[in-house]
C-alpha positions as CSV (number, residue, x, y, z in Angstrom):
1,M,23.5,32.4,-39.2
2,G,22.1,28.9,-38.9
3,F,25.1,27.2,-40.5
4,F,27.7,29.1,-38.4
5,D,25.6,28.6,-35.3
6,D,25.5,24.8,-36.0
7,L,29.2,24.9,-36.8
8,F,30.3,26.5,-33.5
9,H,27.5,24.8,-31.4
10,P,27.2,21.4,-33.0
11,G,25.7,19.9,-29.8
12,K,22.8,22.3,-29.8
13,G,20.3,19.8,-31.3
14,Y,21.2,17.3,-28.6
15,D,20.6,20.0,-25.9
16,K,17.2,20.9,-27.3
17,A,16.3,17.2,-27.4
18,Q,17.3,16.8,-23.8
19,E,15.1,19.8,-22.9
20,Q,12.1,18.0,-24.5
21,L,13.1,14.8,-22.8
22,N,13.2,16.6,-19.4
23,Q,9.8,18.2,-20.0
24,Y,8.0,15.0,-20.8
25,Y,9.8,13.1,-18.1
26,N,8.8,15.6,-15.4
27,Q,5.2,15.6,-16.6
28,G,5.0,11.8,-16.5
29,Q,6.6,11.5,-13.1
30,G,4.3,14.3,-11.8
31,A,1.2,12.4,-13.0
32,L,2.4,9.3,-11.1
33,N,3.3,11.1,-7.9
34,P,-0.2,11.2,-6.3
35,Y,-0.7,7.5,-6.8
36,M,2.7,6.7,-5.3
37,Q,2.1,8.9,-2.3
38,Q,-1.3,7.4,-1.7
39,G,0.2,4.0,-1.9
40,Q,2.8,4.9,0.8
41,Q,0.1,6.2,3.0
42,A,-2.0,3.1,2.6
43,Y,1.1,1.0,3.4
44,G,1.4,2.5,6.8
45,Q,-2.3,2.0,7.5
46,L,-2.2,-1.6,6.3
47,S,0.7,-2.4,8.6
48,G,-1.4,-1.3,11.6
49,A,-4.4,-3.2,10.3
50,M,-2.4,-6.4,9.9
51,G,-1.2,-6.2,13.5
52,N,-4.8,-5.8,14.7
53,L,-6.0,-8.8,12.6
54,L,-3.3,-11.0,14.0
55,D,-4.9,-10.6,17.4
56,P,-8.7,-10.6,16.6
57,A,-9.7,-11.3,20.2
58,K,-8.1,-8.1,21.4
59,L,-9.6,-6.2,18.5
60,Q,-13.1,-7.5,19.2
61,A,-12.6,-6.7,22.9
62,E,-11.9,-3.1,22.0
63,W,-14.9,-2.9,19.8
64,A,-17.2,-4.5,22.5
65,K,-16.5,-1.5,24.7
66,S,-18.5,0.7,22.3
67,Y,-21.4,-1.7,22.0
68,S,-24.9,-0.7,23.0
69,M,-28.0,-2.6,22.4
70,S,-29.9,-1.7,19.2
71,P,-33.5,-0.4,19.5
72,Q,-34.7,-3.5,17.6
73,A,-33.0,-5.9,20.1
74,Q,-34.4,-3.9,23.0
75,Q,-37.9,-4.2,21.6
76,A,-37.4,-7.9,20.9
77,Q,-36.2,-8.4,24.5
78,D,-39.3,-6.6,25.9
79,M,-41.6,-8.7,23.8
80,A,-39.8,-12.0,24.8
81,Q,-40.0,-11.0,28.4
82,Q,-43.7,-10.3,28.2
83,Q,-44.5,-13.4,26.3
84,G,-42.4,-15.4,28.8
85,L,-44.4,-14.0,31.7
86,D,-47.7,-14.7,30.0
87,A,-46.6,-18.3,29.3
88,A,-45.4,-18.8,32.9
89,S,-48.6,-17.3,34.3
90,S,-50.7,-19.6,32.1
91,M,-48.8,-22.6,33.4
92,G,-48.9,-21.5,37.0
93,L,-45.1,-20.9,37.0
94,L,-45.2,-17.1,37.4
95,G,-42.6,-16.2,40.1
96,S,-41.0,-19.6,40.1
97,R,-37.3,-20.2,39.5
98,T,-38.0,-22.2,36.4
99,G,-40.2,-19.6,34.8
100,L,-37.6,-16.8,35.6
101,D,-34.8,-18.8,34.2
102,A,-36.6,-19.4,30.9
103,I,-37.4,-15.7,30.5
104,Q,-33.8,-14.8,31.4
105,A,-32.4,-17.3,28.8
106,G,-34.7,-15.9,26.1
107,T,-33.8,-12.3,26.6
108,S,-30.0,-13.1,27.1
109,A,-30.0,-14.9,23.8
110,I,-31.5,-11.8,22.0
111,G,-28.8,-9.6,23.6
112,A,-25.9,-11.9,22.7
113,A,-27.1,-12.2,19.1
114,D,-27.4,-8.4,18.8
115,R,-23.9,-8.0,20.3
116,Q,-22.4,-10.5,17.9
117,K,-24.2,-8.9,15.0
118,Y,-22.6,-5.6,16.0
119,L,-19.1,-7.1,16.1
120,D,-19.6,-9.0,12.8
121,D,-20.8,-5.8,11.1
122,L,-17.6,-4.0,12.4
123,M,-15.4,-6.8,11.2
124,Q,-17.0,-6.7,7.7
125,K,-16.5,-3.0,7.4
126,Y,-12.9,-3.3,8.7
127,T,-12.0,-6.0,6.2
128,L,-13.7,-3.9,3.5
129,G,-11.5,-1.0,4.4
130,T,-8.3,-3.0,4.4
131,G,-9.3,-4.3,0.9
132,I,-9.6,-0.8,-0.3
133,G,-6.3,0.1,1.3
134,Q,-4.7,-2.9,-0.4
135,N,-5.9,-1.7,-3.8
136,M,-4.5,1.7,-3.1
137,Y,-1.2,0.3,-2.0
138,N,-1.0,-1.9,-5.2
139,T,-1.8,1.1,-7.4
140,G,0.9,3.1,-5.6
141,A,3.4,0.3,-5.8
142,N,2.8,0.0,-9.6
143,A,3.2,3.8,-9.9
144,A,6.5,3.7,-8.0
145,G,7.7,0.9,-10.2
146,Q,6.8,2.8,-13.3
147,Q,8.6,5.9,-11.9
148,S,11.7,3.8,-11.2
149,Q,11.6,2.4,-14.8
150,N,11.1,5.9,-16.2
151,A,14.2,7.1,-14.2
152,M,16.3,4.3,-15.6
153,N,15.1,5.0,-19.1
154,M,15.8,8.7,-18.6
155,G,19.3,8.0,-17.4
156,Q,20.1,5.9,-20.4
157,N,18.6,8.4,-22.9
158,S,20.3,11.3,-21.2
159,A,23.6,9.5,-21.3
160,Q,23.2,9.0,-25.0
161,M,22.3,12.6,-25.5
162,A,25.3,13.8,-23.5
163,Y,27.6,11.4,-25.5
164,G,26.2,12.7,-28.8
165,S,26.5,16.3,-27.7
166,Q,30.1,15.8,-26.6
167,N,31.1,14.2,-29.8
168,A,29.0,16.3,-32.2
169,G,31.9,18.7,-32.8
170,N,34.3,16.0,-33.9
171,S,31.7,14.3,-36.1
172,M,30.8,17.6,-37.8
173,F,34.4,18.6,-38.3
174,G,35.2,15.2,-39.8
175,N,32.2,15.5,-42.2
176,L,33.3,19.0,-43.1
177,L,36.8,17.9,-43.9
178,G,35.4,15.0,-46.0
179,G,33.2,17.4,-47.9
180,L,36.1,19.8,-48.5
181,G,38.3,16.8,-49.7
182,T,35.6,15.8,-52.3
183,I,35.4,19.4,-53.6
184,A,39.2,19.7,-53.7
185,G,39.6,16.4,-55.5
186,G,37.0,17.5,-58.1
187,V,38.4,20.9,-58.6
188,L,42.1,20.2,-58.7
189,G,42.0,16.8,-60.3
190,G,45.1,14.8,-61.0
191,P,47.6,13.4,-58.4
192,I,47.6,16.6,-56.3
193,G,43.8,16.7,-56.0
194,G,43.6,13.0,-55.2
195,A,46.3,13.3,-52.5
196,L,44.4,16.3,-51.0
197,A,41.1,14.4,-51.1
198,N,42.7,11.5,-49.3
199,K,44.1,13.7,-46.6
200,L,40.6,15.4,-46.1
201,S,38.6,12.2,-46.3
202,P,36.2,11.2,-43.4
203,G,38.6,8.5,-42.3
204,W,41.2,11.2,-41.4
205,N,42.2,10.9,-37.7
206,L,42.0,14.3,-36.0
207,T,44.9,13.4,-33.8
208,G,47.1,12.9,-36.8
209,G,47.6,10.2,-39.5
210,K,45.1,7.8,-41.1
């Protein structure tokens, strides 16, 4: 059955090869899909982050709305205020404008430093997040590029398979005729066998003539 099956379905081998090609192609593309999708998601997030970083003053103004003094800064302010009052009292400046201004300047500096530390910490975390997003985007872009290359390779290989399958019948028939010609030439011998062998040779044009 195998011979006749191959004879009447000469492209069967190409079809089986295409099935295997499809299977491994789909597996490969499926393995790359999550990275490509994550890259696309990261791209959208990075676009928004880039817009924010182009206007850092606006970004920090938004962050400042959520600022509240840390317990450590509050404690430092209380200590600075008490120490300022003690110093002003020892110098006889307690209640004076000069003493109050000095105490106010010390506590304000502590509050400003704490606020700036809060904003700097947010910016550091923000840029760290954008760096992670950039890595995800790069990985996704590489995966998408590999998928594109796989698709082009698949197209070329499938085209070759289709061409081979389409022409398998003519190739097999030509080989079959060539084999019959060799047998006929050997069995009949002489001029008749030689003429028949030439007619059935692999160079015989199936549309007629040599």
